[in-house]
C-alpha positions as CSV (number, residue, x, y, z in Angstrom):
1,X,108.5,87.9,91.5
2,X,105.3,87.3,93.4
3,X,104.5,84.3,91.1
4,X,107.9,82.8,91.9
5,X,107.5,83.4,95.7
6,X,104.0,81.8,95.6
7,X,105.1,78.7,93.7
8,X,108.1,78.5,95.9
9,X,106.1,78.3,99.1
10,X,104.2,75.2,97.8
11,X,107.3,73.5,96.4
12,X,109.5,74.0,99.4
13,X,106.7,72.9,101.7
14,X,106.2,69.7,99.7
15,X,110.0,68.9,99.5
16,X,110.4,69.4,103.3
17,X,107.3,67.3,104.0
18,X,108.7,64.5,101.7
19,X,112.0,64.7,103.5
20,X,110.3,64.4,106.9
21,X,108.3,61.4,105.6
22,X,111.3,59.6,104.1
23,X,114.0,60.4,106.6
24,X,112.1,60.9,109.9
25,X,109.2,58.6,109.3
26,X,106.7,61.5,109.9
27,X,103.6,60.0,108.3
28,X,101.4,62.9,109.5
29,X,103.2,65.8,107.8
30,X,101.4,65.4,104.4
31,X,98.1,65.2,106.2
32,X,99.0,68.4,107.9
33,X,99.7,70.1,104.6
34,X,96.3,69.0,103.2
35,X,94.6,70.2,106.4
36,X,96.4,73.6,106.1
37,X,95.0,74.0,102.5
38,X,91.4,73.8,103.8
39,X,91.9,75.6,107.1
40,X,93.8,78.5,105.5
41,X,91.3,79.0,102.7
42,X,88.4,79.0,105.2
43,X,90.3,81.4,107.4
44,X,91.0,83.8,104.5
45,X,87.3,84.0,103.6
46,X,86.3,84.5,107.2
47,X,88.9,87.4,107.6
48,X,87.7,89.1,104.4
49,X,84.1,88.7,105.5
50,X,84.8,90.2,108.8
51,X,86.7,93.1,107.2
52,X,83.6,94.2,105.3
53,X,82.0,96.4,108.0
54,X,85.2,98.0,109.3
55,X,86.5,98.6,105.7
56,X,83.2,100.2,104.8
57,X,83.3,102.4,107.9
58,X,86.8,103.8,107.2
59,X,86.5,104.2,103.5
60,X,83.2,106.0,104.1
61,X,85.0,108.4,106.5
62,X,87.8,108.9,104.0
63,X,85.3,109.8,101.3
64,X,83.9,112.5,103.5
65,X,87.4,114.0,103.9
66,X,88.0,113.8,100.2
67,X,84.7,115.5,99.3
68,X,85.2,118.2,102.1
69,X,88.5,119.3,100.5
70,X,91.1,117.7,102.9
71,X,93.1,116.5,99.9
72,X,93.2,120.0,98.5
73,X,94.4,121.4,101.8
74,X,97.3,118.9,101.9
75,X,98.1,119.7,98.3
76,X,98.5,123.4,99.0
77,X,100.4,122.7,102.2
78,X,103.0,120.5,100.5
79,X,103.5,122.6,97.3
80,X,106.3,124.9,98.7
81,X,108.3,121.9,99.9
82,X,107.9,120.0,96.6
83,X,109.1,123.0,94.6
84,X,112.5,122.8,96.5
85,X,112.8,119.0,96.3
86,X,112.2,119.0,92.5
87,X,114.1,122.0,91.3
88,X,114.1,120.8,87.7
89,X,110.3,120.9,87.6
90,X,109.1,124.4,86.6
91,X,106.8,126.4,88.9
92,X,103.1,125.7,88.2
93,X,104.0,122.6,86.1
94,X,101.2,120.0,86.3
95,X,103.6,117.5,87.8
96,X,103.8,119.4,91.0
97,X,100.1,119.3,91.5
98,X,99.9,115.6,90.7
99,X,102.8,114.8,93.1
100,X,101.4,116.8,96.0
101,X,97.9,115.2,95.4
102,X,99.5,111.8,95.3
103,X,101.3,112.4,98.6
104,X,98.2,113.9,100.2
105,X,96.2,110.8,99.2
106,X,98.9,108.5,100.7
107,X,98.9,110.5,103.9
108,X,95.2,110.0,104.2
109,X,95.4,106.3,103.4
110,X,93.5,106.8,100.1
111,X,95.4,104.0,98.2
112,X,92.8,103.8,95.4
113,X,93.3,107.6,94.7
114,X,97.1,107.6,95.3
115,X,98.0,105.1,92.6
116,X,96.4,106.8,89.6
117,X,97.6,110.2,90.9
118,X,101.1,108.8,91.2
119,X,101.0,107.4,87.6
120,X,99.7,110.8,86.4
121,X,102.6,112.5,88.3
122,X,105.1,110.2,86.7
123,X,103.6,110.8,83.2
124,X,103.9,114.6,83.8
125,X,107.5,114.2,84.9
126,X,108.2,112.2,81.8
127,X,107.4,115.2,79.7
128,X,110.4,116.9,81.3
129,X,112.7,113.9,80.9
130,X,115.4,114.4,78.3
131,X,116.1,110.6,78.2
132,X,112.9,108.7,77.6
133,X,114.0,105.3,78.8
134,X,116.1,106.5,81.8
135,X,114.6,107.7,85.0
136,X,115.3,111.4,85.8
137,X,116.3,112.7,89.2
138,X,112.8,114.0,89.8
139,X,111.3,110.6,88.9
140,X,113.7,108.7,91.1
141,X,113.1,111.0,94.1
142,X,109.3,110.9,93.6
143,X,109.4,107.0,93.5
144,X,111.6,106.8,96.7
145,X,109.3,109.1,98.6
146,X,106.3,107.0,97.5
147,X,108.0,103.7,98.6
148,X,108.5,105.2,102.1
149,X,105.6,107.5,102.3
150,X,104.2,108.9,105.6
151,X,100.7,107.6,106.3
152,X,98.6,109.5,108.7
153,X,95.7,107.0,108.7
154,X,96.8,103.4,108.2
155,X,93.2,102.3,108.0
156,X,94.0,98.8,106.6
157,X,96.3,98.0,109.6
158,X,93.6,99.0,112.1
159,X,91.0,97.0,110.2
160,X,93.0,93.7,110.2
161,X,93.9,94.2,113.9
162,X,90.3,94.7,114.8
163,X,89.3,91.6,112.8
164,X,91.9,89.5,114.5
165,X,90.9,90.3,118.0
166,X,93.2,93.2,119.1
167,X,92.0,94.8,122.4
168,X,92.7,98.2,120.9
169,X,93.4,98.0,117.1
170,X,94.8,101.6,117.0
171,X,97.5,101.1,119.7
172,X,100.2,100.9,117.0
173,X,99.3,104.3,115.6
174,X,101.9,106.4,117.3
175,X,104.9,104.0,116.8
176,X,103.8,103.4,113.2
177,X,103.7,107.1,112.5
178,X,107.2,107.5,113.9
179,X,108.5,104.5,111.9
180,X,107.1,105.6,108.6
181,X,108.5,109.1,109.1
182,X,112.0,107.8,109.8
183,X,111.9,105.6,106.7
184,X,110.7,108.6,104.6
185,X,113.4,110.8,106.0
186,X,116.2,108.3,105.3
187,X,114.9,107.8,101.8
188,X,114.9,111.5,101.1
189,X,118.4,112.1,102.4
190,X,119.9,109.1,100.7
191,X,118.4,110.1,97.4
192,X,119.5,113.7,98.0
193,X,123.0,112.4,98.5
194,X,123.0,110.5,95.2
195,X,121.6,113.5,93.4
196,X,123.6,116.1,95.2
197,X,120.3,117.8,96.0
198,X,120.5,121.0,98.0
199,X,118.3,120.2,101.1
200,X,119.6,122.9,103.3
201,X,117.4,125.8,102.2
202,X,115.1,127.5,104.7
203,X,111.8,126.1,103.3
204,X,113.0,122.5,103.3
205,X,114.5,122.8,106.7
206,X,111.4,124.4,108.1
207,X,109.2,121.5,106.9
208,X,111.6,118.7,107.9
209,X,112.6,120.4,111.1
210,X,109.0,120.9,112.2
211,X,108.1,117.3,111.4
212,X,111.3,116.0,113.0
213,X,110.6,118.0,116.2
214,X,107.1,116.7,116.4
215,X,108.1,113.0,115.9
216,X,111.2,113.3,118.0
217,X,109.3,115.1,120.8
218,X,106.8,112.2,120.8
219,X,109.5,109.7,121.0
220,X,111.4,111.6,123.8
221,X,108.2,112.0,125.8
222,X,107.1,108.4,125.5
223,X,110.6,107.0,126.2
224,X,110.5,108.6,129.6
225,X,107.4,106.7,130.7
226,X,107.1,103.3,132.2
227,X,105.7,100.5,130.0
228,X,102.1,100.6,131.4
229,X,101.8,104.4,131.2
230,X,103.4,104.5,127.8
231,X,100.9,102.0,126.4
232,X,98.0,103.7,128.0
233,X,98.9,107.2,126.9
234,X,99.9,106.3,123.4
235,X,96.6,104.5,123.0
236,X,94.7,107.6,124.3
237,X,96.7,109.9,121.9
238,X,96.0,107.5,119.0
239,X,92.3,107.5,119.7
240,X,92.1,111.3,120.2
241,X,94.0,111.9,116.9
242,X,91.9,109.4,114.9
243,X,88.5,110.6,116.2
244,X,89.7,114.2,116.0
245,X,90.3,113.6,112.2
246,X,86.8,112.2,111.8
247,X,85.4,115.2,113.6
248,X,87.5,117.5,111.5
249,X,86.2,115.9,108.3
250,X,82.6,116.2,109.4
251,X,83.1,119.9,110.4
252,X,84.7,120.6,107.0
253,X,81.8,118.9,105.3
254,X,79.3,121.1,107.3
255,X,81.2,124.2,106.4
256,X,81.4,123.4,102.7
257,X,77.8,122.2,102.7
258,X,78.7,118.7,101.7
259,X,76.2,115.9,102.2
260,X,78.4,113.9,104.6
261,X,75.9,111.0,104.8
262,X,75.8,110.5,101.1
263,X,79.6,110.8,100.9
264,X,80.0,108.2,103.6
265,X,77.6,105.8,101.9
266,X,79.5,106.1,98.6
267,X,82.8,105.4,100.3
268,X,81.3,102.6,102.3
269,X,80.2,101.0,99.1
270,X,83.8,101.1,97.9
271,X,84.8,99.5,101.2
272,X,82.4,96.7,100.6
273,X,83.7,96.2,97.1
274,X,87.3,96.3,98.3
275,X,86.6,93.7,101.0
276,X,85.1,91.3,98.5
277,X,87.8,92.0,95.9
278,X,90.7,90.9,98.2
279,X,89.2,87.4,98.9
280,X,91.0,85.7,96.1
281,X,94.3,87.3,97.0
282,X,94.0,86.5,100.7
283,X,93.1,82.9,99.8
284,X,96.1,82.5,97.5
285,X,98.6,83.9,99.9
286,X,97.3,82.5,103.2
287,X,97.0,79.0,101.7
288,X,100.6,79.2,100.4
289,X,101.9,80.5,103.8
290,X,99.7,78.0,105.6
291,X,101.3,75.0,103.9
292,X,104.7,76.6,104.2
293,X,104.2,76.8,108.0
294,X,102.6,73.4,108.3
295,X,105.6,71.7,106.6
296,X,107.9,73.2,109.2
297,X,109.7,75.3,106.7
298,X,108.9,78.6,108.4
299,X,109.9,77.3,111.8
300,X,113.3,76.1,110.3
301,X,113.9,79.5,108.7
302,X,113.0,81.5,111.8
303,X,114.7,79.0,114.1
304,X,118.0,79.5,112.2
305,X,117.7,83.3,112.4
306,X,116.6,83.1,116.1
307,X,119.5,80.9,117.0
308,X,122.0,83.2,115.4
309,X,120.5,86.2,117.2
310,X,120.5,84.5,120.5
311,X,124.1,83.3,119.9
312,X,125.1,86.9,119.6
313,X,123.5,87.7,122.9
314,X,120.5,89.7,121.6
315,X,116.8,89.6,122.3
316,X,115.2,87.5,119.5
317,X,111.5,88.4,119.9
318,X,111.6,90.5,116.8
319,X,112.4,87.5,114.6
320,X,108.8,86.4,114.6
321,X,107.9,89.6,112.8
322,X,110.7,89.1,110.2
323,X,108.6,87.3,107.6
324,X,106.4,90.4,107.0
325,X,109.6,92.6,106.8
326,X,111.2,90.3,104.2
327,X,108.1,90.1,102.1
328,X,107.2,93.8,102.2
329,X,109.6,95.1,99.4
330,X,108.3,92.5,97.0
331,X,104.6,92.1,97.5
332,X,102.0,94.1,99.4
333,X,99.5,91.2,99.4
334,X,102.2,88.8,100.5
335,X,103.3,91.0,103.3
336,X,99.7,91.5,104.4
337,X,99.2,87.7,104.4
338,X,102.4,87.4,106.5
339,X,101.2,90.0,108.9
340,X,97.8,88.1,109.3
341,X,99.6,84.8,109.7
342,X,101.8,86.3,112.4
343,X,98.8,87.7,114.3
344,X,97.0,84.4,114.0
345,X,100.0,82.4,115.2
346,X,101.1,84.7,118.1
347,X,98.0,86.9,118.8
348,X,97.2,90.4,117.5
349,X,98.4,91.9,120.9
350,X,101.6,89.9,121.1
351,X,104.9,91.6,120.5
352,X,105.2,89.8,117.1
353,X,101.7,90.8,116.1
354,X,102.3,94.4,116.9
355,X,105.7,94.4,115.3
356,X,104.3,92.9,112.1
357,X,101.6,95.6,112.0
358,X,104.1,98.4,112.4
359,X,106.3,96.9,109.7
360,X,103.4,96.5,107.3
361,X,102.5,100.2,107.6
362,X,106.1,101.5,107.7
363,X,106.9,101.4,103.9
364,X,105.3,100.7,100.6
365,X,106.0,97.8,98.3
366,X,109.2,99.0,96.5
367,X,109.3,96.7,93.5
368,X,105.5,97.0,92.9
369,X,105.6,100.8,92.9
370,X,108.7,100.7,90.7
371,X,107.1,98.4,88.2
372,X,103.8,100.3,88.0
373,X,105.1,103.8,88.0
374,X,108.1,103.4,85.8
375,X,106.3,100.9,83.6
376,X,103.6,103.4,82.9
377,X,106.0,105.7,81.2
378,X,108.4,103.1,79.6
379,X,111.3,103.7,81.9
380,X,113.8,100.8,81.6
381,X,116.9,102.2,83.3
382,X,116.0,103.0,86.9
383,X,119.5,104.3,88.0
384,X,119.7,104.5,91.8
385,X,115.9,104.1,92.5
386,X,116.1,100.5,93.7
387,X,119.1,101.1,96.0
388,X,117.6,104.2,97.5
389,X,114.2,102.6,97.9
390,X,115.6,99.5,99.6
391,X,117.8,101.6,101.9
392,X,114.6,103.4,103.0
393,X,112.9,100.0,103.4
394,X,115.7,98.7,105.7
395,X,115.6,102.0,107.7
396,X,111.8,101.6,108.1
397,X,112.2,97.9,109.2
398,X,114.9,98.8,111.8
399,X,112.8,101.7,113.0
400,X,109.8,99.4,113.3
401,X,111.8,97.0,115.5
402,X,113.0,99.8,117.7
403,X,109.6,101.3,118.1
404,X,108.1,98.0,118.9
405,X,110.6,97.5,121.7
406,X,110.1,101.1,122.9
407,X,106.3,100.9,123.1
408,X,105.6,97.2,123.6
409,X,108.8,95.6,124.6
410,X,108.1,95.4,128.3
411,X,104.3,94.7,128.1
412,X,103.9,92.3,125.3
């Protein structure tokens, strides 16, 4: 899918450029395409280079939390809920531990740890699957929760926003947390409906009710503030929570006699390696999107959608964040490149830049997760996994648009 999208960007851009040259006499359009090739490749390298320090910082902090046992705490905290959501999985089965550790890693933004743990969980669930090539209920629900997983620390989003000049890179934290929670909740209930899952037990309601009360309380409180106060207070809350997490990690490291400095350095090395590793992917996607934009294809697409929205009498500012939303279910790297392109074109602190950031952090890449997790255990019949995952994606995207208007609609 990603290969077809990538090739399509270039071919569509070239065809539209030829059409402008032949029918409109625009002799500069092909020169603009060639210029976009070089400008976008240079921009991709500069972004990746600038990411190195910030990525090293946050992955160093995450390593401290991991060593200090934060992942174990989350695992123990989620275990009672998971026993109710996956009733066909026996108590103390290794799948429960792997699933809770995977979710804990996702919540902490530990993507490198979450993927192997997710594959391990899917392999353990496969040992309970009576039909080896067809996804079980437990496997489908686990995948859907992964595609719309709640992320407490969207480190990558903050990193890109900082690199692209956001005045406060973390100002999207609270709306992003609300958005990803809504997407997860919708995915859970839709999958529960398909599977006739009993979600109305006391333990499940206690977990979901507590989380909903917290997220709903935040939304209710912030919705009663004027735009300037809302932006200021949500930014303060975001910064308090984020630095509070760092302080908690350090205190846990002291309590458990973990060498926090060494753990930070080890994580920072991983951050440096990650920043270097993404250079080819950024170059590939930003160059493709750059020529697509330079040809005028992106403007034509967004112009058509914007015209339809305005024709219906609605505000159309959200349309500029739509490319990230459309790419997200198919490709994480593609959506990331779209987010970067949107922030470069409109500004990191623009409405579109903030919306793209919220969308990028609101859901996982559904088809990638499906391919990796099910592919690891030879599942060919995915049943309702795609439908439920995409419904969760749509819910997350709609929630992202709503939160962007709630928090930034009047100020951006």
